[in-house]
VOGU-3710 file (C-alpha; in Angstrom, 3 decimals, decimal comma):
1> mkindleral> 0,000/0,000/0,000  1,346/3,464/-0,933  2,008/6,035/1,772  -0,689/8,371/0,409  -3,242/5,563/0,346  -2,335/4,590/3,898  -2,713/8,128/5,180  -6,083/8,445/3,412  -7,287/5,145/4,952  -6,230/6,281/8,412
11> rdakfhhltd> -8,071/9,607/7,985  -11,222/7,855/6,743  -11,147/5,526/9,739  -11,895/8,476/11,982  -15,341/9,003/10,478  -16,789/5,474/10,255  -17,976/3,531/13,310  -16,260/0,223/13,859  -18,286/-2,935/13,313  -18,829/-5,427/16,111
21> dvlvsyrdqq> -16,521/-7,902/14,369  -13,722/-5,351/14,259  -14,216/-4,401/17,906  -14,133/-8,041/18,991  -11,006/-8,673/16,918  -9,412/-5,557/18,405  -10,283/-6,698/21,906  -8,868/-10,166/21,241  -5,750/-8,713/19,529  -6,476/-10,479/16,258
31> ldaisrtqaq> -6,086/-7,492/13,895  -3,030/-6,915/11,755  -0,888/-3,841/12,426  -2,613/-1,548/9,888  -6,148/-2,543/10,875  -5,297/-2,144/14,545  -3,860/1,333/13,924  -7,024/2,334/12,024  -9,207/1,042/14,871  -7,105/2,799/17,495
41> lhldlclice> -7,286/6,143/15,665  -11,058/5,860/15,507  -11,350/4,862/19,169  -9,265/7,868/20,191  -11,866/10,173/18,627  -15,167/8,255/18,919  -16,754/7,971/22,361  -19,493/5,684/21,007  -17,103/3,010/19,741  -14,934/3,428/22,815
51> rrllllqkeq> -17,933/2,660/25,038  -18,922/-0,261/22,824  -15,400/-1,667/23,194  -15,568/-1,188/26,965  -18,835/-3,131/27,097  -17,308/-5,971/25,071  -14,304/-6,069/27,384  -16,549/-6,176/30,480  -18,643/-8,893/28,853  -15,565/-11,018/28,214
61> aaletykasa> -14,308/-10,532/31,770  -17,705/-11,488/33,167  -17,814/-14,662/31,083  -14,318/-15,669/32,162  -15,126/-15,309/35,870  -18,736/-16,501/35,760  -19,715/-19,498/37,865  -23,223/-20,858/37,683  -25,098/-21,171/40,962  -26,784/-24,377/42,083
71> eeialaksvl> -30,176/-22,813/41,310  -29,095/-21,919/37,759  -27,744/-25,421/37,156  -30,980/-26,964/38,424  -33,013/-24,640/36,197  -30,895/-25,508/33,150  -31,319/-29,220/33,792  -35,065/-28,767/34,146  -35,272/-26,890/30,845  -33,159/-29,528/29,070
81> qqisppvppp> -35,392/-32,295/30,374  -38,440/-30,492/29,058  -37,055/-29,935/25,560  -35,201/-33,267/25,248  -37,127/-36,406/24,268  -37,448/-38,878/27,141  -35,094/-41,842/27,021  -37,107/-45,059/26,981  -36,228/-47,551/29,718  -34,285/-50,629/28,614
91> vkiplrnrla> -36,429/-53,512/27,479  -36,500/-56,165/30,168  -36,596/-59,654/28,686  -38,683/-62,121/30,724  -36,592/-64,701/32,568  -38,298/-67,575/30,763  -37,298/-66,147/27,384  -33,731/-65,526/28,547  -33,362/-69,088/29,791  -34,730/-70,433/26,516
101> aygqqvaasw> -32,184/-68,360/24,576  -29,370/-69,481/26,888  -30,362/-73,100/26,389  -30,348/-72,853/22,598  -27,041/-71,016/22,478  -25,145/-73,238/24,919  -26,407/-76,411/23,224  -25,369/-75,115/19,793  -21,917/-74,129/21,074  -21,362/-77,508/22,741
111> qaytlqlerv> -22,463/-79,448/19,682  -20,299/-77,403/17,297  -17,214/-77,800/19,465  -17,554/-81,494/20,298  -18,347/-82,429/16,693  -15,139/-80,705/15,659  -13,247/-82,718/18,272  -14,624/-85,932/16,842  -13,712/-84,954/13,279  -10,118/-84,027/13,977
121> rnsisvdvef> -9,657/-86,607/16,773  -8,072/-84,074/19,052  -7,078/-85,272/22,493  -8,331/-83,287/25,484  -5,833/-82,269/28,145  -6,933/-83,510/31,563  -7,732/-81,166/34,450  -7,801/-78,237/32,020  -10,799/-76,316/30,775  -11,336/-77,377/27,148
131> wrwqsedgql> -14,649/-75,682/26,281  -16,255/-72,427/27,380  -19,439/-70,562/26,519  -20,689/-67,205/27,807  -24,046/-65,627/27,089  -24,097/-62,454/25,005  -25,269/-60,419/28,010  -22,413/-61,791/30,109  -24,783/-63,122/32,765  -24,080/-66,857/32,419
141> lvyavmestg> -20,839/-68,789/31,961  -20,539/-72,512/31,272  -17,297/-74,454/30,862  -16,128/-78,068/30,815  -13,165/-79,882/32,369  -12,044/-83,461/31,732  -10,549/-84,894/34,904  -7,634/-87,320/34,978  -10,109/-90,095/35,877  -11,990/-89,483/32,626
151> dlklyfssnd> -14,946/-87,963/34,439  -16,461/-84,934/32,695  -17,419/-81,940/34,801  -19,564/-79,054/33,627  -19,420/-75,819/35,633  -22,039/-73,054/35,595  -21,450/-69,549/36,982  -23,476/-66,322/37,086  -23,596/-62,948/38,842  -27,306/-62,481/38,114
161> ptlegtrltv> -29,355/-63,112/41,286  -32,518/-63,771/39,254  -30,933/-67,014/38,015  -30,833/-68,495/41,533  -32,713/-71,774/41,492  -32,469/-72,156/37,708  -32,562/-75,831/36,773  -29,680/-77,270/34,781  -29,835/-80,671/33,129  -27,277/-82,756/31,249
171> kagglsrett> -28,518/-85,760/29,282  -26,415/-88,477/27,700  -28,371/-91,432/26,393  -30,214/-92,945/29,332  -28,197/-90,860/31,806  -29,687/-87,631/33,132  -28,064/-85,390/35,720  -29,795/-82,350/37,172  -28,832/-79,508/39,515  -29,765/-75,885/40,255
181> mervseselr> -27,905/-72,605/40,432  -27,071/-71,863/44,073  -25,646/-68,769/45,735  -22,025/-69,140/46,872  -21,461/-65,444/47,687  -23,303/-62,138/47,551  -22,347/-61,686/43,911  -22,037/-65,204/42,491  -24,161/-68,234/41,739  -22,599/-71,563/40,874
191> aeidlprrqr> -23,501/-75,126/39,961  -21,717/-78,175/38,587  -22,642/-81,498/37,054  -20,392/-84,553/37,075  -20,589/-87,218/34,379  -18,527/-90,281/35,372  -16,432/-91,824/32,643  -18,191/-95,196/32,789  -21,608/-93,542/32,335  -20,950/-90,814/29,808
201> prnlanilie> -20,945/-91,513/26,038  -17,616/-91,795/24,287  -18,755/-89,254/21,728  -19,152/-86,006/23,670  -21,413/-84,604/20,931  -24,126/-86,989/22,192  -24,330/-85,030/25,449  -27,189/-82,534/25,651  -27,096/-79,506/27,958  -30,467/-78,006/28,971
211> ig> -31,109/-74,775/30,895  -34,377/-73,809/32,571
//
């Protein structure tokens, strides 16, 4: 910019009120050197813009030090609740339906795993958990252990108190073993079923696990 043009721009700045955007940028020190000089020249001569700038500065200071009172917070929450759509409560699935779903899922998992064992003829390590299933909601866990004696043990565990007393059945041919979920602590239910080696089928896929 030429010197003459700069001087003319500075003179013109004296006679035009500053916009709110310019005042805010001046307050926040976001103007370049020329624009800031123009604004300063105008502010030195214009009481109106000077007062407007003072109000903006006070407004910023008030916002920076403002702390909402408990009454204001409560009022804001009340207003938000009125304008926000209510959140529907979670759908509670009846226990009977949950148990039916658990039964289908655990039986399918057991069958898929034991059939695979039969196909590939994998050996099962004794005294080590070799199969595990957990419900999608995380409320029921079932796992199996083959003991060194050849006995098969199925363990059931849950932290859902509504499952206390749930009946668990394992069938293998003419053999049927039944138990119920019992509380072992304030936060855990457990149960186990033992299938002796001489009574259980050789093919583990012929074992049926029922829940409920």
